[in-house]
Residue, then its C-alpha position, 0 to 999 in steps of 0.5 A: m500500500i502506498s503512503r500518501m503523507m510521506n516526507s522527503r526522507q521517507r520518499f527517497l528511502a522508499t525509492m532507493l530501497g524498492g518500496a512504494p513512495d507516494r511519488i518520486p522525489l523531485l530534487e532541486e538543481g542548485l539555483r544560485e542568486e544570480v540565476l534568480n536575479a536574471w529570472q526576475e527580469q523575465g517575469l519571476p516575482p521578486q518575492a516568489d517562493l519556488q518551494e510553493m511553485f514547484h515540488f522540491d524535496r529538500r536534500e542536504e549534503i554533509a561536506p567534510d574538509f578532505y583537502s591537504a593543500l599538498p599536491a602529490t607532485k610537491l609531496f614527492s619532492m619534499p623530505g618526509g612528504l608522506e608523513l607530512l600528509n598524514q599529519r595534515l589529514n587529521p580527522d580529530d581536527p574540528k575544522r575538518l567538520p562543517k561549521g556549526w557541527k553541534r548545532k547541525l547534529n541537533a537539527w538533524q535529530n528529527r529531520e524530514h529531508i534527505l541527508i547525504l554524506q560526502v566521503h571522498h572527493g576523488f582521485f584527481l582532487t586528492l592528487g592536487i590536479e587543478d589544471g592541464r599542467s598539474f594533470t601532466q605532471t601527475m601523470y608522469l608521477m604515476a608512470d615513474q613513481p606508481e607506488f608513491v601515488r598508491q601510498v598517497m591514495a591509501i593515506q587519503g583513504e584511511f583519513a576518509v575512513r576515520m572521518a566517515e566513522k566519526i560522522l556516522s557514529q553521530v548522525e544517521v544519513d540516507a546515502v553516502l557520496f563519492s565525488e569523481p571529476i575524472a573525465g572529459p566529453h570523450g571519456p575518462l582521462i585515465s584507463p579503467r586498468a589504471y583506475q582499478d590499480f590506483v583508485i579502487s583499492s583505496y576506496q574499498p576500506v571506505l566502502e566497508v565502513v559505509k556498509r558496516f553502518g548500514i548505508a544502503t545507497i552508495i552514490y558515485r557522482t561523476y562528470a562528463n563521460a566516465g562510461t568506460l569506468l562503470p564496470v570497474i565502479l559497479q564491481s567495487g560496490f557502488n550502486c547509484l550513479w549520478a552523472c553530471e554535465t554529461n554534454p552528450v557526445q555521439i559515440r558509436g551512434a549513441a549518446a555517451m552516458d545515456y541512462r537508458q543505455i546504462r540501464q540496458t547494460f547494467g540493469s535496474d539494480l544500478h540506481l540513477i539520479g539525473g539524466i535529463d540533458l540540461d542543454m534541452l532547457r536552453l532549446g525550448k519547450d519542444a526539445i524539453r518535452r522530447e527529451m523527457e517523454d523519451k527518457l523518463p517513462p521507461l526509467l521510472e517504470q524500472g524504479g530506483y530513478l530520481p529524474l533531474a537535469d544533469g547539471r547546475v541551472r545557469q543564467d542562460i536558461p530562460w525562466a519560461n523554459y525552467c517552469y515548463y521543465r519543472q511542470l513536466l517533471e511533476e506531470l511525468t512522475q505522478p503515481 
């Protein structure tokens, strides 16, 4: 029997755990102030409350500070670099927790919204890759000093383990999230074999902690086209894909990271968030309707899917197009 009075948290858990939600959770894309200001020039009333205009299931992400400010290439050139990295990544440092931690813990005791814990910021950010130059330098380091790179990832993984244990012992979350910006439009910037070698082994202890705390939904949030990494990722224990800013590129006649193809390949046990091409919101109502009517019904029917535009809504998306997208989203997700 379907409950008619679910809150956002109950709705999310029912969708992800194979239950019967009253409706599919509808997340908000992340609307910044400059976007709302631009929309006010196009007809959005200045005092309008979007929560009253559309269904938004509130989500909150706990984002600890994972950064060491020590790129791997710099660490390698420093005497005692790995020991320094260990010292920098201190899980007992209260500054590693979000500001207002105790207040937040109290607020979460009786929450009704979705709460997600970020547990890792990914391979490239861990190694300090910020631009093309640092990418090239780090790739040479991987080739010349692979064991050193593995040790850096292992230290970051152990830090993530201890942070996850600290946080999960204090608050119950609905999902955990690994962020992995590692790809471009045409594919990942490292091979699946290298990813397995350098990355996955350092994630395994974190995944084990997450499972020990009973967190059922493990989200892999990636960007652009990470498609060739998916077999390795799913074999490792991730069960939810959130692909952002995929910028569809036609590869062998099909759009890369198309959720319909991913579901056909990996089945409905892989849960999905996103999947609506953000570019369609720039093109107008006909493009929006084609995109959503083609994609959403089969994915929704299979379950475990939260439809959402695949990136942050920016100022170049017209207010009228956004309204149409959200209205159609509600229409297509009605039980």
